[in-house]
N, C-alpha and C positions, 0 to 999 in steps of 0.2 A: 809302723802299725800303731793305731790308736787303741788305747785300753779304756774300756767303758767302766766307769765307776758306778755300780748299782746303788750303793749307799747314797752317793751324791744325788742320783736321779730321784730316789725315794724321798729324800729330804726336801728337794726342790719342788716336789709336787704340791707342797702345802704353802708355797710362797703366795702371799696375798697380792692381788693386783697384777700378777705377771701374766695372766691369761686373758687380759683385756684385748679385744680385737674389734676392729670397726665393722667388718663384714661389708655388705654392699651399701649400707646406709651410712655414709661418712658424716662427720659433724658439719653443721652449717658454717662454722668458722674455725679455722685451724689456728689463727693468730691469737685467739682469745685465751688459749691455754697451751702455750708453746711447749712447755715441759712435757705435757701429756702427748702432744702431737709428735714430738721427737722420740718419745719413749715407746709408743705403741707401734707394733708392726701388724698392719691389717692382715687378716687371714686371706691367703690366696683363694681363688675360686676353683672348685673341683673340676667344673666343666672345662675351664681353660687349661688346668694343669694336666689333665689326662690326655690332651691332644698329643703330647709327646710320646704316648704309649702306642700310638697307631703306626703300624709298619708302613702301610700305604693308605692313602685316602682317595677314593674315587672322586673325580670332579664331575658333579652333577649340575654345574652352573650352566651347561648348555641348554637346560630347560628354559632359562630366562630368555634366551634368544628367540624362542618360538612366539609367534603372535598371540597375544592374549593368554599367555601361559598362566595356569592356575593350578593349585593343588588343593585337595579336599581332606578334611578331617572330620571324624565323628563330632556331631554337635547336637545341642538340645533345642528342640522346637518348642518354645514356651507357649506359642499360640495354640498348638495342638497337644501340648503336654506329653511329648514323646521324644526319644532319642532318634536321630536320623543318621544312618551310617554314611561314611564317606562314599561307599559304593553306590548307595541310592542317590546321593546328591549328584555324583558324576553321571549316572545313567539318566537322570532327569534333566540335567543342565547341558550336557555335552551332545546329546542326541536330539534329533528332530522330535517334534511332538508325537508323530505317528510311530516312529521307532521306539521312543521311550515308553509309549503306551503298550506296545507289543511285548517289549522286554519285561515290563511290570506284570503283564498277564502270564508270560512264560514262567516267571518266578513263583507265581501263585498256582502253577499246575500241580496236579497230584502225582503225575508220573513223568518220566523223561520223555516217553513217546508222545504224551499229550503236549508237553512243552515244545517238542520239535514240530508238532503239527500246528500249534498256535503261532510259532515263529516262522512259518513257511515263507512269508513275504520279506523277511529280514535278510540282510546280507549274510553270507555264510559264516563269517567270523563271529557276528553277534549271535546268530542262531546256535552255532556249535558251543560257543563259550557259555551262553546263558543256560543251555541244556546241561552242560557239564557242571555248572554251579548248582543246578537243581539236584543232579545226581550226587554231588559232594555233600549237599545238605541232608540228603537221605542216607548218607554213609555208604553209598555204593561207589567205593573209591576206584574199583577197577574200570567201571564204565566211565567214571569221571576222567580217569587217565586217558582212556581211548579218545574221548571227545576233546580234551585239551590238546592231545597230539594232532587231532584233525585240524584244529585251529592253526597250529604251528606248521602243518603240512601245506597250508594254502600258499599260493604265490605271495611273496613278501609284501607287495603293494596292496594286497587284499586283507592284511591282518594288522594294519597300523593302529587301529583303534583298540584292539584287544591283545596285541602281542605281549606287552609288558605284563598284563593281567594273566595271560595264559602261561608264560614262563614261570611266574611266581606260583600260581595255583597248581601247576603240574608238579612242582617241587613239593608243595604241601601234601598233595594226594599221594605221591610216592613215599613220603615219610610215614604215611599210615601203614604201609606194608612192612616197614622196619627191617630191611635187609641191608647187608653191607654194600652190595652192588648198587642198590637204589640210593643209599646214602652218598656214594661217590657221584652218581648221576645228579642228585639233588644239588650237591655243591657246585657241580659244573653248570647246571641250569642257572643257579644264582649268580655265579661269576659272569655268565653270558649276559644275563639281565643287566648287571651293573655296567658292563662294557657298552652295551647298546644304549642304555639310558645316558651314559656319559657322552656317547656319540650323538645324542639328540633324539632318541626314541621317546615319544610321549609317555609320561608316567604320572598321571594326575593323582594317583593314590599313593605315591611315594613308595612303591613296592621295592624299588632297588635299594632304598635306604633300609626298609624292613628286612630285606634279604640278608643284609650284613648281620643283623641280629640273629637271624635264623642260622646262618653259618657259624656264628659265635656259639650259639646254643649247641649245635652239633659237635663243635670242637671241645666244648667243656664236657659233654657227655662221654667223649672219647678220652677224657683226661688230659687234653692239651690245653692247659691253663694259659700258656703264653699266646697261643693262637686266638683263644677266646677273648682275652684282654685286648689284643691288638685289633680284632674285628669290632668289638664293642666301642673301643676308642675311636675307630674310624666312623662308626655309626653316629657317635655323639657329635661329630662335626656337623651332621645334618639333622639330627633328631634328639629330642629330650629323652627318648627311649634308651639310647646308648648310655647316657649319663646315669639314668636310673638303674640300668643293668649293672654298671660298674660299681655303683653304690651298694647294690645288693651283693655283688661278689665280695666287696670289701667287708661287709658285715658278716658274710658267711665265713670269710677267712678269720675275722676277729673272734668269731665264736668257736673256732676249732681248738681242741686241746693242744698244749704246747708241742708234744712230739710230732703230731701231724702238721702243725703250722711250721715248725722249724724245718721240716723236710721240704715243705712247699716254698718257703721263702728263699731257698737256694736257687730257685728259678728267678732270674733277674726281673722278668716282667711282673711276677707276683710281689717281689720286694719293692719294686718301683710303685706299683699300685697301692700297696699298703702304706708306704711312707707318705705318698701324696694324700691318701685318705686321712692320715693322722694330722698332716700339716693343714689341711683345709677344713677339717671338722674338729679341731682342737677344742674350741670353746664349748661345743655341745658335749663332746666326750668328757672333758674335765668336769663338767657340771653333772651330767647324767650317768656316766660310766667311768668314774676315775680309776677304779681298780683295773678295769679292762685296758684303759689307756696306759696305765703303768706297766702292765704285763706286756703289751705289744711293743712298747718302747724298749723294754729289756730284751725281747726277742730280736728286734731289728738291730740294736746296738751291740749285741754280744758277738756278732760275726763281723770282724774288721772289714772283709771284702764288701759285704752288704752296706756297712756304714759308710765306707768311702765312696761307693758308687751312688749312694743316695745322700751325699753330704749336705747338699743345699736344703733338701727337705727336712732332714733330721736336725740340722742346725737351726732351721726356722722353728721347729717344735721346741728345741732347747731354749731358744730366745723367748718364745711365748710363755714358757714355764719358768723363766728366770734363771736358767742354768747356763750362765754366761761363760763359765770356765770351759764347758763342753763346746760352746760356740767357738771360742778362741781356738780350741784344738782342731775344729773342723774347717776353720777359715781357709787354710791353704788348699783345701780339697774342693772348694766350691766350684760350680760351673760358671759360665759367663752369661747367665740368664738375668733378666731384670730383677727377679727375686733375690738372686745372689748379691747383686750390686746394692740393692735396697737394704738388705740385711747388713752389709758392710758399712753402709752409710749410718745405720742405727748404732752399730758398734763404735764407729768413729765419734759419733755424737756423745755416746756414753763416756768415751775417753776424753772428751772436751776438745777434740781436734776438728773444728768446724771447717777448716780449709780442706781437709781430707774428706770430710762428709760431703761437702759440695762437689768434690771430684767424683765421688761414688754416685751421687745423685745424677750427675751429668751422664755418667756411663750407663746408669739404669735407663735413662731416657733414650739414649742412642741405641740401646740394645733391642728396643722394640722395632719390629719390621716397619719401614716407612710406608709400605703398601701391602695390603693383604692379597695373597694370590688367589683366594677363593671368593667368588661372589656370593651374595646372600641368596637364600631360597626365594622363590616367588611368594607373594603374600598368601597366607593360608585363608581359604574361604571361610567366612563367618567367624573369624578369630579376632575378637576384640581385646583379648588379654594375652597375646603372644609374648613369650619371654624374650629377653634381650639376646641378641646374637652373640656368638663368641667374639666377633670383632668389637661389639659394643662393650662386652665385659672386659676385654683387653684394654679398650680405650679408657674405661673407668680407672683401671690401675695405673695406666700411663698418666692420666690426669692427676691422680692422687700423688704420684711421684713428682710431677711438675709442680704441684701446689706446695708440697712439703719443701721442695727445693726453694721455691719462692719465699716461704716463711723463713727458711734458714738465711737467705740473702737479706731479708728484711732485718733480721736480728743482727746480721753482720754490718748493716748500714749501707748496703748497696741497693738503694730504693728503686732505681730504674730497672735494674736486673730483676728485682723481686716482682715488680708489677708486670714486667715482660713475661716472666714464667707463669704468673697467675693468670694472665690473659690467655696464655696458651693452654692452661688447665681447663678452661671452659666455664660455662655458666654455673656449674655446681659450686664453684668457689668464688662466685661473684662478690660475695660479702667481704672476703679477704681482699679482693682486688679493689673494691670500693673503699675499704679502710685506708689503703695506701693512697689511692687517688684523692680522697676527700680530706684526709687528715695528715698524711705524712709528706707527700710531695708539696713543694711550693706551687703557687699558682702558675708561675712561668714554666716550671718543670712539667706540670700537668698539661698545659696547652701544647708544649713542644712534643710531649709523648702522644697526645691524642692526635696530633697532626700525622703521626706515623700509622694511625689506625682509622682510616676513613670509613665511613658507612658505605658499604657496597650494595646492601639489600635493605630497602625500607620495608618494614612489616606492614601488613594490612591494618586498617584502622581497628578492626575487631581485636587485634592482638595487643593493642597498647596497654590494656589494663589486666594482662595476665602474666604474672611473674613466671619466668622460665621460658616463655614463648618469644620474648623480645631478644634480638641478637645482642651480644655483649657490647659490640661497638656502639649500638644505639644507646644502651644504658650508660656507657662511659661518656658519650657526648652530652646526654641530658644531665648527668652528674656535674660535668664541667660547666655546663650552662648555668645550673643553679648556684654553683660556687662563685661564678662570675657575677651573677645577680646579687648575691649576698655581699660581694665586694664593691658593688656600685658600678660595675663595668657592664651596664645594660646593653649598650650597642654591640659590644663584642659577644655578649652572651647569646644574643639572638641568632648568631651564625651557628651555634652549637645545638640549638633546639631542632630536632628532626621533625617533630610533629608540627604541622603548619598552625594548628590552633594554639599551641604553646608559644610558638614564635610570635603570633599576633598578640597574645596576652602579655608577653614580655615587652613588646613594643608599646602597648598601652601603659604598662607600669612605668616604663621609661618616660613617656610623655607626661604622666602625672607628676613624677618625681622632678623632672626638669621644669615643669610649670610652677611647682611649689618653690623650687629654688630660685627661679627667675622672676617671680611675680613682684610687681611694684606695690601692690596693695595687700593689706592683710586679708581682705575679703576674698580675693582671687587665690591667695596662698592657702587659706583655710579650706576652700572648696577643693583645690588640687590635693591637699594632704588627705582629706577625707576620702576622695576617690581612690587614692593610692592605698589607704588603709583598707577599704572594702575589697580591693583586688588582692591585697596581702592575706586577708582573712579567708576569702572565698577560694583562692587558688594558690595559697602560700605553699602547700605541700608540693605542687608541681613546679612552681616558679622559684621557691626559696628553700624548700625543705632539704634537710640533711638526708643522705641516702641511709645512713645508719643513725646512731644516737645523735641528738635526742628525738628526732622526728620519725625515723625508720620509714622513709619513703619506699624502701625496698619491699615493705609489706603494705604499701599504700596507707600507712599510718594506722592500720587496723590491729597490729600486733607488736608487742614490745617484749623481747627476750628477757628472761629472768637471769640475772647474773649473780652468782654467789661471791661474796666478798673474798672468801678464802681461796677462790680459784683464779683470782686475777693474776695475770702475768707480771713479773717484775721487768719493766721495759728499760732498754738502754737510755742513757741520759740524752743522747743526741735525738733519739726518737721522741722522748718526752718533751724536749724543747720545741720540736716541730708541732707536736700535738697542742701545746699551749698556744701557739701562734695561729692555729687554724680552728680553735674551739669557738663555739657559739657564744656570743656575749650574753645570751639568755640561756642559762643552764636549766632549762625545763622542757618538758614534752611539748611538741607543737610550738616551737619558739616563735614562729611567725605570727601566732595569735597575740603574743605580747607586743611584738613589733607593730601590729595593726592597732592594738589598743593605744600604744604610745603616739602613733601618728594621729589617731582620732583625737586623743587628749591634747595634742599640740594644736590641732585645728581649733579646739575649744578655747585655747588661750588667745586666739586671733579674732574671735567674734565677741560681741557684747555679752556680758554675763547675764544680763536680763533678757536675752533673746532665746527663742525656741531652739536655735541652732546650738547654743551652748549646752542646753540640757540634752539635746538629741545626740550630739557627738560624745558626751560623757556617758550617756545611756549605752551607746554601742560599745565603748571601751569597757564598761561594766559587764555587759552581756557576753562579750567575747572571752572574758576571763573568769566568769562567775563559777563555772563548774570545776576547772582545774586549778585556778589560782584565786580563791575567794578573798584572800587578804589584800591582793592588789585591786581586785574588783571593789572591795569595800572602800578602799581609798578614793577611787573615782566617785563612788556614790556619796561619800562624805563631802567631797569637793563640791558636788552638785548641791547638796543640802546647805552648805555654808555660803555658796556664792550664786547659785542658780535661781531662776524664777519658778513660780508655781506653774505647773502644767497639768492639764486635765488627765494625762496618762501617767502621772507620777506614781500612782499606786502600783503600776506594773513596770517601774523603772528597772532596767537591766534584764527584763524578760521580753517585753514587746516595745520596740524602739521605732519611732517614725523616722523618716528621712529628714535630715536637717534642712530648714528653710533658709538658705543663704541669701536669697533676695530680700526676705523680710529682715534678716540680720543686718543687711546693708542699710536698709531704711531705718532700722532701730539704731544703728550707729549714728546716722545723721540726727535722728531725733534726740539721742543722748547728748550729742554735742550742743544742740539747741538748749536742752534743759540745763546742761552744765553751764552754759554761758549765762542763762537767766539767773541761775543760782549765784553765780559770781557777781552779777551786777545788782542783785536785789538790795544789799545794804546801802547802795548809793542812789536809790531810785529818786529821792527828792532833789538831791543835788543835780542829778542828770536831767530831771524835769525842769529845774530852774535854768540850767544851762541851755536846755532845748528852747525854753520860752525866750530866754535872752537872745539866743541865736536867731529865733524867728523875728524878734523885735528889731534887731540890728539889720537883718535882711530887709525888713519892711521900711525902716528909716532910709536905707540906701536906695530903695526903690522909689520912695516919694521924692527924694532929692533929685534923682535922675529925671523924673517926670517934670519937675519944676524947671530944670535946665532946658528941657526940650521946649 
């Protein structure tokens, strides 16, 4: 038996920083502050946790099998500035125009008799059901009951459009009479509706799901909290309404006086709900209602049986508030859920046992069901802001566990295992994956790893420039390609670019680089270097940029995260050594701009200093660095001032730069050689003239002598 220490609980309530939780929005990078990553236990999600409270969950996934299955929800018509009910949408969209018009006219009738008369031409089920709806709206529940029963009395094949509507509405009408007999009949009607919808009966208004809530409401009115909680939990599998109802029940319990609450928590379902409420709402409660949170924890922990049956939930709350001694007491009693293994991984990390923590992380991952047994609901009509499904919420926690395990393996030095786990964690943790791929793995390790993750689905062109839409494998291939480009492995890099345009640009960059390296003349080399420089400047982010610092290609260069110095992680020595070998030689933002400037400046050294090309290449070097690295830009400008020629556009040097005229530079080179030769010979011009005249004289003498012999 565990003894709960109230004094310890009260003192731990004030621990600073112990209630930090990630919630649904996890950090962009877990590796940047590993101590915080390993210390924080993200709050579980209420919607996911309450699934365990459902006794049975009807399977309504058969709806999806129906052709063009669709469900409707109330929505707002902005064009006409009014709310449109799900019923109205269904009647207008699922019926023919003629039938929809008649149904609309029936609903506008003043009396039931008038409605029946208007709908004379309609099929019996539509006519009787719509008339019953008119009667219900006029609070004539007895007549509504009779008309709903007429719908259900029709041959089964004649009531398929309104059978689910009639079963549910008959139950609602019977509840208005509020007798014990009718309550039993209502419950039976709702159960029948759920069974038939699960078997494939059309239910475009999701009335079977709503009926679970109605049954839960009846159970609670009769004092059966366990049944109510189970039914609301079942409803939460298919509807946000079930989750909201359970939250309201939890708040109702939390507001009860201690004697009443203590009596109720003896019911296992009530204790289970309340403990899950505290576990998933801890951050909000500790901030908004700390006294209530304190009181509820005392109530739940003072009964050993309740404490043991809800050990995982209460241990999670204890961890969140920094009450680690209580967590240790509860550890032997945890279940084998992902949350329990995750909690044990955190405690192992606190104890410094990274091997044990890795074991618990692996168990947490394996404890997730490999395949979910329930399919998702059909898409909700006109719902552009639908919430994540339970499967998606579960996947978020699974991915978080995988990612944390990956960061742990990174810190332990198992880099390939780390990146494998982070790839499995999905695109939300791409930056951590990129950190390992770009900075920690060697180039050979990276290319070997990428070979195991081929691109199976190439995204549409419109998706290339939207972070989050591009598959992780594509991002990984492009990162590898850019790293190869930075290493000068241009041919190999082209195989990793998935985008055909990038592949072509990489090929052009290779051609310019090879031409510059293999040119026999300075003129050709200078021209190739400048073309390479222009390509580096214009497309450097896509061809050469780092995914993370210093270029942040992950944000397309438009955003640079702010990092506080005091939050930097102390990294293992082996990891630091790898980081130093993969770092950019230019430790500045948009490093490829400096590369482009240096290539252009190198081209300037290969052309005559008094040529337009010399001034233009240095102008481009200045322009490309002027905003972010003005000191380097100033150096190129000073070089031009000291060595370059006057140009008409000099007043806008570094702002407006013309293309270098390499043809004129070549001509200038030959002209310079001619001038240089003249300059060299000018001191000896009289001697050369004398020698020239002497030479002419000698040649003339020999010519005259040859003529005489002839």
